[in-house]
C-alpha positions as CSV (number, residue, x, y, z in Angstrom):
1,M,-87.4,114.7,-44.1
2,T,-89.4,112.2,-46.1
3,I,-88.8,108.5,-45.6
4,E,-88.7,106.6,-48.9
5,P,-91.4,103.9,-49.3
6,D,-88.9,101.1,-49.6
7,V,-87.0,102.2,-46.5
8,A,-90.3,102.4,-44.6
9,A,-91.3,99.0,-45.8
10,R,-88.0,97.5,-44.7
11,E,-88.4,99.0,-41.3
12,V,-91.9,97.6,-40.9
13,A,-90.7,94.2,-42.1
14,G,-87.9,94.3,-39.6
15,E,-90.3,95.1,-36.8
16,K,-92.6,92.2,-37.8
17,K,-89.6,89.8,-38.1
18,G,-88.6,90.6,-34.5
19,L,-92.0,89.8,-33.1
20,P,-91.6,86.0,-32.9
21,L,-88.3,86.5,-31.0
22,G,-89.9,89.0,-28.8
23,Y,-92.7,86.6,-27.9
24,A,-90.1,83.8,-27.2
25,F,-88.2,86.1,-24.9
26,A,-91.4,87.1,-23.1
27,A,-92.3,83.4,-22.6
28,A,-88.9,82.4,-21.4
29,G,-88.8,85.3,-18.9
30,A,-92.3,84.5,-17.6
31,L,-91.4,80.8,-17.1
32,L,-88.2,81.6,-15.3
33,F,-89.8,84.3,-13.2
34,S,-92.5,81.8,-12.2
35,T,-89.9,79.7,-10.3
36,K,-89.4,82.7,-7.9
37,G,-92.4,81.9,-5.6
38,I,-91.4,78.3,-5.3
39,I,-87.8,79.1,-4.4
40,V,-88.9,81.8,-1.9
41,K,-91.3,79.4,-0.2
42,L,-88.6,76.8,0.1
43,A,-86.2,79.4,1.5
44,Y,-88.8,80.6,4.0
45,G,-88.6,77.1,5.5
46,Y,-85.2,78.1,6.9
47,D,-86.5,81.0,9.0
48,V,-85.3,83.8,6.8
49,S,-86.9,87.3,6.7
50,P,-88.2,88.8,3.4
51,E,-85.7,91.7,3.8
52,T,-82.8,89.3,4.2
53,L,-83.8,87.1,1.3
54,I,-84.2,90.1,-1.0
55,A,-80.7,91.3,0.1
56,L,-79.2,87.9,-0.6
57,R,-80.7,87.9,-4.0
58,A,-79.2,91.3,-4.7
59,A,-75.8,90.2,-3.3
60,F,-75.6,87.3,-5.7
61,S,-77.2,88.9,-8.7
62,L,-75.5,92.3,-8.6
63,P,-72.0,91.1,-9.7
64,F,-73.6,89.7,-12.9
65,Y,-75.3,93.0,-13.6
66,L,-72.2,95.1,-12.9
67,A,-70.0,92.9,-15.1
68,I,-72.4,92.8,-18.0
69,G,-73.2,96.5,-17.6
70,A,-69.5,97.4,-17.7
71,F,-69.0,95.3,-20.8
72,A,-71.9,97.0,-22.5
73,W,-70.6,100.4,-21.5
74,I,-67.1,99.6,-22.9
75,N,-68.5,98.3,-26.1
76,L,-70.6,101.4,-26.6
77,R,-67.7,103.6,-25.9
78,L,-65.3,101.7,-28.3
79,G,-68.0,101.7,-30.9
80,G,-68.3,105.4,-30.9
81,G,-71.9,105.4,-29.7
82,A,-73.3,108.1,-27.5
83,L,-73.0,107.3,-23.8
84,P,-76.1,107.7,-21.7
85,S,-76.3,110.9,-19.8
86,A,-76.3,111.0,-16.0
87,R,-80.0,112.0,-16.1
88,L,-80.8,108.9,-18.2
89,M,-78.7,106.6,-15.9
90,G,-80.5,108.0,-12.8
91,K,-83.9,107.5,-14.5
92,A,-83.1,103.9,-15.2
93,M,-82.0,103.3,-11.6
94,L,-85.2,104.9,-10.3
95,V,-87.3,102.7,-12.6
96,G,-85.5,99.7,-11.2
97,V,-86.1,100.9,-7.6
98,F,-89.8,101.2,-8.2
99,G,-90.5,98.5,-10.7
100,V,-88.1,95.8,-9.3
101,W,-87.2,96.4,-5.6
102,F,-90.6,97.9,-4.5
103,A,-92.6,95.3,-6.5
104,S,-90.4,92.5,-5.1
105,Y,-90.6,93.8,-1.5
106,T,-94.4,93.8,-1.4
107,D,-94.5,90.5,-3.2
108,F,-92.0,88.8,-0.9
109,I,-94.0,89.9,2.2
110,G,-97.2,88.7,0.6
111,L,-95.6,85.3,0.1
112,T,-95.3,84.9,3.8
113,L,-99.1,85.0,4.0
114,I,-100.4,83.2,1.0
115,S,-99.5,80.2,-1.2
116,A,-97.1,80.2,-4.1
117,Q,-99.9,79.4,-6.5
118,F,-102.2,82.1,-5.2
119,E,-99.4,84.7,-5.2
120,R,-98.6,84.0,-8.9
121,L,-102.2,84.2,-9.9
122,I,-102.7,87.6,-8.2
123,L,-99.3,88.9,-9.5
124,F,-100.2,88.1,-13.0
125,T,-103.2,90.3,-13.0
126,Y,-100.7,92.9,-14.1
127,P,-101.6,92.5,-17.8
128,L,-105.0,93.9,-17.0
129,F,-103.4,96.9,-15.4
130,V,-101.0,97.3,-18.4
131,V,-103.9,97.3,-20.8
132,L,-105.9,99.8,-18.6
133,F,-102.9,102.1,-18.1
134,G,-102.0,102.0,-21.8
135,A,-105.5,103.0,-22.8
136,L,-106.0,105.6,-20.2
137,F,-102.6,107.4,-20.0
138,F,-100.5,106.3,-23.0
139,Q,-103.0,106.5,-25.9
140,Q,-102.4,102.9,-26.8
141,R,-104.9,101.2,-29.0
142,V,-106.1,97.7,-28.0
143,R,-107.7,95.4,-30.4
144,A,-111.1,93.9,-29.5
145,R,-109.8,90.4,-30.2
146,A,-106.9,91.0,-27.8
147,L,-109.3,92.1,-25.1
148,A,-111.5,89.1,-25.7
149,A,-108.5,86.8,-25.5
150,L,-107.4,88.4,-22.2
151,G,-111.0,87.9,-21.0
152,V,-110.7,84.2,-21.6
153,S,-107.5,84.0,-19.7
154,Y,-108.9,86.0,-16.8
155,V,-111.9,83.7,-16.6
156,G,-109.5,80.9,-16.0
157,L,-107.6,82.9,-13.5
158,A,-110.8,83.8,-11.7
159,M,-111.8,80.2,-11.4
160,I,-108.5,79.3,-9.7
161,F,-108.6,82.5,-7.7
162,T,-112.0,81.8,-6.3
163,E,-111.1,78.2,-5.3
164,H,-108.1,79.4,-3.4
165,L,-110.0,82.1,-1.7
166,V,-112.6,79.6,-0.4
167,L,-109.9,77.2,0.7
168,E,-107.6,79.7,2.4
169,G,-110.2,82.0,3.9
170,E,-109.9,85.7,5.1
171,S,-106.4,85.3,6.4
172,I,-105.1,85.9,2.9
173,V,-106.6,89.4,2.5
174,I,-103.5,91.3,3.6
175,G,-101.2,89.0,1.6
176,S,-103.4,89.4,-1.5
177,A,-103.4,93.2,-1.1
178,L,-99.6,93.3,-0.9
179,V,-99.3,91.2,-4.1
180,I,-101.8,93.4,-5.9
181,V,-99.7,96.4,-5.1
182,S,-96.7,94.5,-6.5
183,A,-98.7,93.8,-9.7
184,I,-99.6,97.4,-10.2
185,A,-96.0,98.5,-9.6
186,F,-94.8,95.9,-12.2
187,A,-97.4,97.0,-14.7
188,L,-96.2,100.6,-14.4
189,Y,-92.6,99.4,-14.8
190,Q,-93.6,98.0,-18.2
191,F,-94.4,101.6,-19.4
192,M,-91.6,103.4,-17.5
193,A,-89.0,101.0,-18.8
194,K,-89.9,101.0,-22.5
195,D,-88.8,104.5,-23.4
196,V,-85.6,104.2,-21.3
197,I,-84.8,100.9,-23.0
198,A,-85.2,102.6,-26.4
199,E,-82.5,105.1,-25.5
200,M,-80.1,102.8,-23.6
201,G,-80.7,99.4,-25.2
202,P,-82.1,96.5,-23.2
203,R,-78.8,95.1,-22.0
204,L,-77.4,98.3,-20.4
205,F,-80.8,99.3,-19.1
206,T,-81.3,96.0,-17.4
207,C,-77.9,96.3,-15.6
208,V,-78.5,99.8,-14.5
209,A,-82.1,99.2,-13.3
210,M,-81.2,96.1,-11.4
211,T,-78.2,97.8,-9.8
212,G,-80.6,100.5,-8.6
213,A,-82.9,97.8,-7.2
214,G,-80.0,96.0,-5.6
215,L,-78.8,99.2,-3.8
216,A,-82.3,99.8,-2.5
217,A,-82.5,96.2,-1.2
218,F,-79.2,96.7,0.7
219,A,-80.3,100.0,2.1
220,D,-83.6,98.5,3.3
221,F,-81.9,95.5,4.8
222,L,-79.2,97.5,6.7
223,A,-81.9,99.8,8.1
224,T,-84.0,96.9,9.4
225,R,-81.8,93.8,10.0
226,D,-78.5,92.8,11.3
227,A,-75.7,92.5,8.7
228,G,-74.7,89.0,10.1
229,E,-77.9,87.6,8.7
230,L,-76.4,87.7,5.2
231,L,-73.9,84.9,6.3
232,V,-75.9,81.9,5.2
233,S,-74.9,78.3,4.3
234,G,-76.4,75.0,3.3
235,P,-79.7,74.8,1.5
236,L,-80.5,78.5,2.2
237,L,-77.3,79.5,0.4
238,G,-78.3,77.2,-2.6
239,Y,-81.8,78.7,-2.7
240,S,-80.4,82.2,-2.6
241,L,-78.1,81.5,-5.5
242,L,-80.9,79.9,-7.5
243,L,-83.2,82.8,-6.8
244,A,-80.5,85.3,-7.9
245,F,-79.5,83.6,-11.2
246,A,-82.4,81.4,-12.5
247,A,-85.2,83.5,-11.2
248,T,-83.7,87.0,-11.4
249,V,-80.7,87.5,-13.7
250,L,-81.8,85.4,-16.7
251,P,-85.5,86.4,-16.8
252,S,-84.7,90.1,-16.3
253,F,-82.7,90.1,-19.6
254,F,-85.3,88.0,-21.4
255,M,-88.1,90.3,-20.3
256,N,-86.4,93.6,-21.2
257,A,-85.3,92.1,-24.6
258,A,-89.0,91.3,-25.2
259,L,-90.0,94.8,-24.2
260,H,-87.6,96.1,-26.9
261,R,-89.4,94.1,-29.6
262,I,-93.1,93.8,-28.7
263,P,-95.7,96.1,-27.1
264,A,-95.9,96.2,-23.3
265,H,-99.4,94.7,-23.2
266,A,-98.3,91.9,-25.4
267,N,-95.3,91.1,-23.2
268,A,-97.7,91.3,-20.2
269,A,-100.2,88.9,-21.7
270,I,-97.5,86.3,-22.7
271,G,-96.4,86.5,-19.1
272,I,-99.7,85.1,-18.0
273,L,-98.0,81.7,-18.7
274,G,-96.4,82.2,-15.3
275,P,-99.3,81.2,-13.1
276,V,-99.7,77.9,-15.0
277,S,-96.0,77.1,-14.6
278,T,-96.1,78.0,-10.9
279,L,-99.2,75.9,-10.4
280,L,-97.5,72.8,-11.8
281,L,-94.2,73.5,-9.9
282,A,-96.1,74.1,-6.7
283,V,-97.8,70.7,-7.0
284,A,-94.6,68.9,-7.9
285,I,-92.2,70.5,-5.5
286,L,-94.3,72.0,-2.6
287,G,-96.9,69.3,-2.6
288,E,-99.8,71.8,-3.1
289,P,-103.0,70.2,-4.4
290,L,-104.1,70.3,-8.0
291,T,-107.8,70.2,-8.5
292,L,-110.1,69.9,-11.5
293,I,-110.9,73.6,-11.3
294,G,-107.2,74.3,-11.4
295,V,-106.8,72.2,-14.5
296,L,-109.7,73.8,-16.3
297,G,-108.6,77.3,-15.3
298,S,-105.1,76.6,-16.5
299,A,-106.5,75.4,-19.9
300,L,-108.4,78.7,-20.3
301,V,-105.3,80.7,-19.5
302,L,-103.3,78.9,-22.1
303,A,-106.1,79.3,-24.7
304,G,-106.3,83.0,-24.0
305,V,-102.6,83.5,-24.4
306,G,-102.5,81.6,-27.7
307,W,-105.5,83.7,-29.0
308,F,-103.9,86.9,-27.8
309,T,-100.6,86.1,-29.7
310,L,-102.5,85.4,-32.9
311,A,-104.6,88.6,-32.5
312,E,-101.5,90.8,-32.1
313,R,-99.7,89.3,-35.0
314,A,-102.6,89.5,-37.4
């Protein structure tokens, strides 16, 4: 079947029109996700284990995903659309288990060993893995200008990274390795999720994937901890609710909506705003120091992100 030129032109125009919204969703998701490390650090002050905190996050976020997922399913059915197959649903859940639960599990353990700033800097090396995996395994083309822009951002990240490494010493090696594993898992999630999102739509996929991640979190918790640990109150309850909604539910929808509109490596690069946001929040809330190197590195990160966005839209 031949596509008429005017139809093809409208499709291309529609895709370009959706790019600014995709970048906005990616930025909002990155900024909200960046609060996670701060909230987790505050919660750890109340002697809670990573497994318990992840299970609490799942307990408070899962009702949102189930309700929104049910609504999306009903709308799809009433609208006469094709319902996802059991195979596709299972695939979405597995993507969630690997790209959300496993990435979160290694990240939360890493946060017990390193600072929130350092964790976010390492975690957001995932754009590099996205670019590499895209070029090596998914035949994705990467513009030279985009690579140069990412290089500028990573120079800034390297400056801050080196300073934290000198200040915190060798004790952070294990924590850093765990967060690197999380970054790799999240980078792979970008690719595994994109095709499933195209078939299911971002809203339903998000609900199914996060349900799979939540079930994995409960299974891990019940296998390693006492169920009574989920009965929390006071500030820990507040932090758990904040972690579930502001740092999980909202950004997960923003991120997957962005994946539906822009390339995975573009979404990943915009997400590099996260370390800058975490750095500022860590200074304001956790009292972590802000140095000249930190400021200069952050400026380079922001410059690289802006250049990358322009390179992708050109």
